[in-house]
GUMAR-238378 format. One record per residue (C-alpha): x, y, z; residue number from 1. Coordinates in Angstrom, 2 decimals, always signed. Layout:
% residues N
<<X Y Z> NUM>,
...
% end
This chain:
% residues 204
<<+12.78 +8.21 -15.32> 1>,
<<+16.55 +8.22 -15.14> 2>,
<<+17.01 +8.96 -11.44> 3>,
<<+15.13 +9.06 -8.19> 4>,
<<+16.31 +11.67 -5.76> 5>,
<<+14.97 +11.64 -2.23> 6>,
<<+15.15 +14.57 +0.15> 7>,
<<+14.42 +13.64 +3.74> 8>,
<<+14.39 +16.16 +6.56> 9>,
<<+15.76 +15.67 +10.04> 10>,
<<+15.04 +18.51 +12.45> 11>,
<<+16.59 +21.59 +10.81> 12>,
<<+19.05 +19.76 +8.60> 13>,
<<+18.51 +17.97 +5.30> 14>,
<<+19.89 +14.73 +3.97> 15>,
<<+19.44 +13.45 +0.45> 16>,
<<+20.11 +10.10 -1.16> 17>,
<<+19.87 +8.57 -4.62> 18>,
<<+18.10 +5.34 -5.53> 19>,
<<+18.20 +3.37 -8.79> 20>,
<<+15.42 +2.65 -11.27> 21>,
<<+14.96 -0.91 -9.97> 22>,
<<+13.46 +0.54 -6.78> 23>,
<<+10.47 +1.99 -8.65> 24>,
<<+7.27 -0.08 -8.68> 25>,
<<+3.62 +0.53 -9.50> 26>,
<<+0.34 +0.44 -7.65> 27>,
<<-0.85 -3.13 -7.00> 28>,
<<+2.76 -4.36 -7.25> 29>,
<<+3.98 -6.67 -4.49> 30>,
<<+6.48 -5.21 -2.02> 31>,
<<+9.54 -7.37 -1.42> 32>,
<<+10.93 -8.03 +2.05> 33>,
<<+14.28 -9.75 +2.53> 34>,
<<+13.96 -13.04 +4.42> 35>,
<<+16.01 -15.99 +5.62> 36>,
<<+15.08 -18.62 +3.01> 37>,
<<+15.33 -21.49 +5.53> 38>,
<<+12.83 -20.27 +8.12> 39>,
<<+10.96 -17.59 +6.13> 40>,
<<+11.64 -15.02 +8.83> 41>,
<<+12.49 -11.47 +7.77> 42>,
<<+16.20 -10.60 +7.83> 43>,
<<+15.39 -6.91 +7.95> 44>,
<<+12.65 -4.78 +9.46> 45>,
<<+10.83 -3.28 +6.51> 46>,
<<+8.95 -0.11 +7.30> 47>,
<<+6.48 +2.18 +5.52> 48>,
<<+6.73 +5.89 +4.69> 49>,
<<+3.82 +7.65 +2.97> 50>,
<<+5.03 +10.53 +0.82> 51>,
<<+4.11 +13.01 -1.88> 52>,
<<+6.35 +12.74 -4.93> 53>,
<<+7.18 +15.33 -7.58> 54>,
<<+8.02 +14.45 -11.20> 55>,
<<+10.09 +16.96 -13.15> 56>,
<<+9.01 +18.13 -16.62> 57>,
<<+12.36 +19.36 -17.88> 58>,
<<+16.08 +19.07 -17.23> 59>,
<<+17.77 +21.68 -15.05> 60>,
<<+20.83 +22.48 -12.96> 61>,
<<+21.33 +25.18 -10.31> 62>,
<<+17.63 +25.95 -10.51> 63>,
<<+16.68 +29.17 -8.68> 64>,
<<+14.00 +28.73 -6.06> 65>,
<<+11.95 +31.41 -7.82> 66>,
<<+11.79 +29.26 -11.00> 67>,
<<+11.61 +25.80 -9.45> 68>,
<<+7.84 +25.29 -9.64> 69>,
<<+7.96 +25.67 -13.43> 70>,
<<+9.96 +22.41 -13.51> 71>,
<<+7.13 +20.38 -11.97> 72>,
<<+5.28 +18.08 -14.40> 73>,
<<+3.01 +16.67 -11.73> 74>,
<<+2.51 +14.89 -8.42> 75>,
<<+1.79 +11.32 -7.33> 76>,
<<+1.62 +9.08 -4.26> 77>,
<<+4.76 +7.25 -3.18> 78>,
<<+5.70 +4.65 -0.61> 79>,
<<+9.31 +4.83 +0.55> 80>,
<<+9.73 +1.27 +1.86> 81>,
<<+12.75 +1.29 +4.18> 82>,
<<+14.90 -1.58 +5.46> 83>,
<<+15.45 -0.18 +8.95> 84>,
<<+18.11 -2.67 +10.12> 85>,
<<+20.34 -1.66 +7.21> 86>,
<<+19.46 +2.01 +7.57> 87>,
<<+20.35 +2.25 +11.25> 88>,
<<+23.65 +0.39 +10.96> 89>,
<<+24.95 +2.49 +8.06> 90>,
<<+25.55 +6.21 +7.73> 91>,
<<+24.52 +6.13 +4.04> 92>,
<<+20.86 +5.32 +3.38> 93>,
<<+20.92 +4.46 -0.36> 94>,
<<+21.08 +0.68 +0.17> 95>,
<<+18.37 +0.53 +2.84> 96>,
<<+15.92 +2.47 +0.67> 97>,
<<+16.89 +1.15 -2.77> 98>,
<<+15.94 -2.54 -2.82> 99>,
<<+14.12 -3.74 -5.93> 100>,
<<+10.49 -2.64 -5.87> 101>,
<<+10.92 -0.59 -2.70> 102>,
<<+9.58 +2.64 -4.19> 103>,
<<+6.01 +2.19 -5.45> 104>,
<<+4.58 +5.21 -7.31> 105>,
<<+0.97 +5.62 -8.51> 106>,
<<-2.04 +5.62 -9.01> 107>,
<<-1.99 +8.67 -11.34> 108>,
<<+0.11 +11.70 -12.20> 109>,
<<-1.78 +14.89 -11.31> 110>,
<<-0.85 +18.16 -13.02> 111>,
<<+0.00 +21.31 -11.03> 112>,
<<-3.16 +22.96 -12.36> 113>,
<<-5.34 +20.17 -10.94> 114>,
<<-3.62 +19.48 -7.62> 115>,
<<-4.57 +22.69 -5.87> 116>,
<<-2.04 +23.82 -3.26> 117>,
<<+0.63 +21.07 -3.06> 118>,
<<+1.60 +22.44 +0.35> 119>,
<<-1.84 +21.67 +1.81> 120>,
<<-2.59 +18.02 +1.02> 121>,
<<-3.63 +15.34 +3.51> 122>,
<<-1.45 +12.20 +3.48> 123>,
<<-2.30 +8.89 +5.14> 124>,
<<-0.60 +5.50 +5.41> 125>,
<<-2.99 +2.61 +6.00> 126>,
<<-1.60 -0.73 +7.20> 127>,
<<-4.04 -3.66 +7.07> 128>,
<<-6.97 -1.27 +7.33> 129>,
<<-5.52 +0.78 +10.22> 130>,
<<-4.35 +4.37 +9.75> 131>,
<<-0.72 +4.51 +10.93> 132>,
<<+0.28 +7.88 +9.49> 133>,
<<-1.90 +10.98 +9.13> 134>,
<<-0.21 +14.23 +8.23> 135>,
<<-0.32 +17.11 +5.77> 136>,
<<+2.18 +18.53 +3.28> 137>,
<<+1.97 +21.83 +5.14> 138>,
<<+4.12 +20.10 +7.77> 139>,
<<+7.06 +19.68 +5.38> 140>,
<<+10.12 +21.46 +6.73> 141>,
<<+11.23 +22.40 +3.21> 142>,
<<+8.77 +23.53 +0.54> 143>,
<<+8.76 +22.06 -2.95> 144>,
<<+10.56 +24.96 -4.63> 145>,
<<+13.33 +24.94 -2.01> 146>,
<<+13.68 +21.16 -2.32> 147>,
<<+14.11 +21.28 -6.11> 148>,
<<+16.55 +24.17 -5.89> 149>,
<<+18.56 +22.45 -3.15> 150>,
<<+18.89 +19.16 -5.04> 151>,
<<+19.91 +20.86 -8.29> 152>,
<<+22.95 +22.59 -6.79> 153>,
<<+25.81 +21.48 -9.04> 154>,
<<+23.71 +18.48 -10.11> 155>,
<<+21.73 +18.09 -13.32> 156>,
<<+18.22 +16.87 -12.60> 157>,
<<+16.95 +15.17 -15.75> 158>,
<<+13.41 +15.36 -17.08> 159>,
<<+11.42 +12.58 -15.42> 160>,
<<+13.37 +12.69 -12.16> 161>,
<<+11.18 +11.73 -9.19> 162>,
<<+11.67 +13.67 -5.95> 163>,
<<+10.14 +12.27 -2.77> 164>,
<<+9.40 +14.95 -0.22> 165>,
<<+9.76 +13.07 +3.07> 166>,
<<+7.33 +11.48 +5.48> 167>,
<<+5.35 +12.54 +8.52> 168>,
<<+5.23 +10.99 +12.00> 169>,
<<+3.99 +7.46 +12.64> 170>,
<<+6.56 +5.23 +10.94> 171>,
<<+6.56 +1.68 +12.31> 172>,
<<+10.05 +1.85 +13.80> 173>,
<<+8.99 +4.69 +16.10> 174>,
<<+5.74 +3.13 +17.36> 175>,
<<+5.27 +1.13 +20.58> 176>,
<<+5.02 -1.71 +19.84> 177>,
<<+6.92 -1.40 +16.58> 178>,
<<+5.10 -2.19 +13.33> 179>,
<<+7.03 -4.25 +10.76> 180>,
<<+5.73 -5.09 +7.30> 181>,
<<+4.86 -8.78 +7.21> 182>,
<<+4.20 -11.24 +4.41> 183>,
<<+0.78 -10.61 +2.80> 184>,
<<+0.23 -7.26 +4.56> 185>,
<<-1.93 -4.72 +2.75> 186>,
<<-0.25 -1.29 +2.60> 187>,
<<-1.88 +1.83 +1.21> 188>,
<<-0.79 +5.44 +0.74> 189>,
<<-3.45 +8.09 +0.26> 190>,
<<-2.73 +11.65 -0.86> 191>,
<<-5.52 +14.18 -1.13> 192>,
<<-6.47 +15.13 -4.73> 193>,
<<-4.37 +12.24 -6.09> 194>,
<<-5.81 +8.92 -4.91> 195>,
<<-4.60 +5.71 -3.26> 196>,
<<-1.47 +3.66 -3.93> 197>,
<<-2.14 +0.00 -3.01> 198>,
<<+0.54 -2.66 -2.46> 199>,
<<+0.76 -6.11 -0.86> 200>,
<<+3.89 -7.25 +0.95> 201>,
<<+5.58 -10.55 +0.13> 202>,
<<+8.65 -12.25 +1.56> 203>,
<<+11.29 -12.81 -1.11> 204>,
% end
């Protein structure tokens, strides 16, 4: 996979950002959290985001929305781990969402023929056994075809590109009290018809 493009949605607008290969991790991989090495306290507030990801089967540029679904190789679970302190103090989100190992993908790649309707899948984030996000892909502001078409405007999307489709409500930064990923936390992302991505947090 040569690139990871992420399309997040905010109200009626869209913002996209690019992360490097080092961000990609697998199921059962440990999630890193930046810490002060002297007192082992986190230097950033790491947060979870349960998302459906799309993997492209072929390279394309300026892809028409009417042809976009033919570029989909398959779907998987993804966890967009976000360093909120960095995210909220910068206008560009690449750094806050691109730390090493901050984008776990897994447990399997499911083909379009087996997934059913990708716009009607239940998604849950489970933190230490508690459901903290419960949504459905039908709630995405932008559909998959529109997302692929949008990102390919003037930009070549290579075969193997991973596109994350955004997260639903319930992220830790918006809860009262806030939920921050702590050392040894168990974090899981479930997507209907795909399975469960499992990761454990560790302080680096």
